[in-house]
C-alpha positions as CSV (number, residue, x, y, z in Angstrom):
1,M,0.0,0.0,0.0
2,S,1.4,3.4,-0.9
3,K,1.9,5.9,1.8
4,S,-0.2,8.6,0.1
5,T,-3.1,6.2,-0.3
6,A,-3.0,5.1,3.3
7,A,-3.1,8.7,4.3
8,L,-6.5,9.1,2.5
9,V,-8.3,7.0,5.1
10,R,-9.0,8.6,8.5
11,A,-9.1,6.4,11.6
12,G,-11.8,8.5,13.3
13,G,-11.8,6.3,16.4
14,R,-12.6,3.2,14.5
15,A,-10.9,-0.1,15.1
16,V,-7.4,-0.4,13.6
17,D,-8.2,-3.6,11.7
18,V,-11.2,-2.0,10.1
19,V,-9.2,1.1,9.1
20,D,-6.4,-1.1,7.7
21,F,-8.9,-3.1,5.6
22,E,-10.5,0.1,4.3
23,A,-7.1,1.6,3.5
24,A,-6.1,-1.6,1.6
25,V,-9.4,-1.5,-0.4
26,V,-8.9,2.2,-1.2
27,D,-5.4,1.5,-2.3
28,F,-6.6,-1.3,-4.6
29,F,-9.1,1.0,-6.3
30,V,-6.7,3.9,-6.5
31,D,-4.2,1.7,-8.3
32,T,-6.9,0.4,-10.7
33,A,-8.2,3.9,-11.3
34,E,-4.8,5.1,-12.4
35,V,-4.8,2.6,-15.2
36,I,-8.1,3.8,-16.6
37,G,-7.5,7.5,-15.9
38,L,-10.0,8.2,-13.1
39,P,-9.0,10.6,-10.4
40,K,-7.6,9.2,-7.1
41,S,-10.4,10.9,-5.1
42,V,-13.1,9.1,-7.2
43,A,-11.4,5.8,-6.6
44,A,-11.0,6.5,-2.9
45,I,-14.7,7.2,-2.5
46,Y,-15.6,4.0,-4.4
47,G,-13.1,2.1,-2.3
48,I,-14.4,3.3,1.0
49,V,-18.0,2.6,0.0
50,F,-17.0,-0.8,-1.3
51,A,-15.2,-1.6,2.0
52,A,-18.2,-0.7,4.1
53,P,-20.6,-3.5,4.9
54,A,-23.5,-1.1,5.0
55,P,-24.4,1.9,2.8
56,L,-22.6,5.2,3.8
57,S,-23.9,8.7,3.8
58,F,-22.1,11.7,2.4
59,A,-21.1,12.7,6.0
60,E,-19.7,9.2,6.7
61,I,-17.7,9.2,3.5
62,S,-16.3,12.6,4.4
63,E,-15.5,11.5,7.9
64,R,-13.6,8.4,6.6
65,L,-11.5,10.1,3.9
66,H,-9.1,12.9,3.9
67,L,-10.9,14.7,1.0
68,S,-12.6,18.0,0.9
69,K,-16.4,18.1,0.9
70,G,-16.2,19.4,-2.7
71,S,-14.1,16.4,-3.8
72,V,-16.5,14.0,-2.1
73,S,-19.5,15.7,-3.8
74,Q,-17.8,15.7,-7.2
75,G,-16.6,12.1,-6.8
76,L,-20.1,10.9,-5.8
77,K,-21.5,12.7,-8.9
78,V,-19.0,10.9,-11.2
79,L,-19.6,7.5,-9.5
80,R,-23.4,8.0,-9.9
81,E,-23.0,9.0,-13.5
82,I,-21.1,5.9,-14.4
83,G,-23.4,3.7,-12.4
84,A,-20.7,2.6,-9.9
85,L,-22.8,3.6,-6.9
86,K,-26.4,3.0,-6.0
87,E,-28.4,5.4,-3.9
88,V,-30.1,3.7,-1.0
89,S,-32.6,5.4,1.2
90,A,-32.2,5.1,5.0
91,S,-35.5,4.5,6.8
92,V,-34.1,5.9,10.1
93,D,-32.7,9.3,9.2
94,R,-33.8,9.7,5.6
95,S,-30.3,10.6,4.6
96,E,-29.1,9.7,1.1
97,R,-26.8,6.7,1.4
98,F,-24.5,5.0,-1.1
99,A,-23.7,1.4,-1.8
100,P,-21.4,0.0,-4.5
101,D,-22.9,-1.5,-7.6
102,L,-21.1,-4.9,-7.6
103,E,-22.0,-5.9,-11.1
104,L,-19.0,-5.7,-13.5
105,R,-21.4,-5.2,-16.4
106,A,-22.8,-2.1,-14.8
107,L,-19.4,-0.7,-14.0
108,V,-18.0,-1.3,-17.5
109,T,-21.0,-0.2,-19.5
110,G,-21.5,2.8,-17.2
111,F,-17.9,3.9,-17.6
112,L,-18.0,3.4,-21.4
113,R,-21.4,5.3,-21.7
114,A,-20.4,8.2,-19.4
115,K,-16.7,8.7,-20.2
116,V,-15.5,6.9,-23.3
117,Q,-18.5,7.4,-25.7
118,P,-18.7,11.2,-25.3
119,H,-14.9,11.4,-25.8
120,L,-15.2,9.4,-29.0
121,K,-18.2,11.4,-30.2
122,E,-16.3,14.7,-29.6
123,G,-13.1,13.2,-31.1
124,G,-14.5,13.2,-34.6
125,G,-14.6,17.0,-34.7
126,R,-11.2,17.3,-33.1
127,L,-9.7,14.9,-35.7
128,Q,-11.2,17.0,-38.5
129,A,-9.6,20.1,-37.1
130,L,-6.3,18.3,-36.7
131,R,-6.5,17.1,-40.3
132,A,-7.2,20.6,-41.5
133,K,-4.2,21.9,-39.6
134,A,-2.0,19.1,-41.1
135,E,-3.2,20.0,-44.6
136,K,-2.0,23.6,-44.0
137,V,1.5,22.6,-42.9
138,D,3.5,23.6,-46.0
139,S,6.8,24.8,-44.6
140,L,8.1,21.3,-44.0
141,P,9.6,19.2,-46.8
142,L,7.1,17.3,-48.9
143,E,8.0,13.9,-47.3
144,H,7.4,15.3,-43.8
145,C,4.0,16.7,-44.9
146,R,3.1,13.3,-46.3
147,A,4.2,11.7,-43.0
148,L,1.9,14.0,-41.0
149,R,-1.0,13.3,-43.3
150,G,-0.4,9.6,-42.9
151,R,-0.5,10.0,-39.1
152,M,-3.8,11.8,-39.4
153,D,-5.1,8.9,-41.4
154,K,-3.9,6.5,-38.7
155,L,-5.7,8.6,-36.0
156,A,-8.9,8.5,-38.0
157,A,-8.6,4.8,-38.3
158,W,-8.1,4.4,-34.6
159,H,-11.1,6.6,-34.0
160,R,-13.3,4.5,-36.3
161,K,-12.1,1.3,-34.6
162,G,-12.8,2.7,-31.2
163,R,-16.3,3.8,-32.2
164,S,-17.0,0.4,-33.6
165,V,-15.6,-1.6,-30.7
166,I,-17.4,0.2,-27.9
167,P,-20.9,-1.1,-28.8
168,L,-19.4,-4.6,-29.0
169,I,-17.9,-4.3,-25.5
170,T,-21.1,-2.9,-24.2
171,K,-23.1,-5.7,-25.7
172,F,-20.6,-8.3,-24.3
173,F,-21.1,-7.0,-20.8
174,G,-24.8,-6.3,-21.3
């Protein structure tokens, strides 16, 4: 467990073994989030909720993690958008509580739908703009200009493949 990840979890008077377990779970999700480009705070929130045997409220999440209330709020928003957390109502105090969605299908399809598909959709316009800029590069030798245009063709191919594979992945996990 990294020292910086362990520092994310607050003891708050809870048993040492519970805090150690939570810190290990948070560390696991922070490491995983790095691979897919999610912020450490989002991963820490998911980790602390995942490690809790019962749903947690906003206040409980804030008490257990060394994150600002704004980071917790933003992280919860992201996790709800991608379907990683379920909102669970509490009958006793009526506070909004959060539990992890444990279905891999929901996590993968939610992430693809909320983060990857919009990026790919926006990417088409950005690629066109890049191609237009590459077409205007005239000050380089002709072979360099051709190389740049070839790279733009490659980017466009990657984009097409990405757009075609996302529905397949979503269907596979669906």
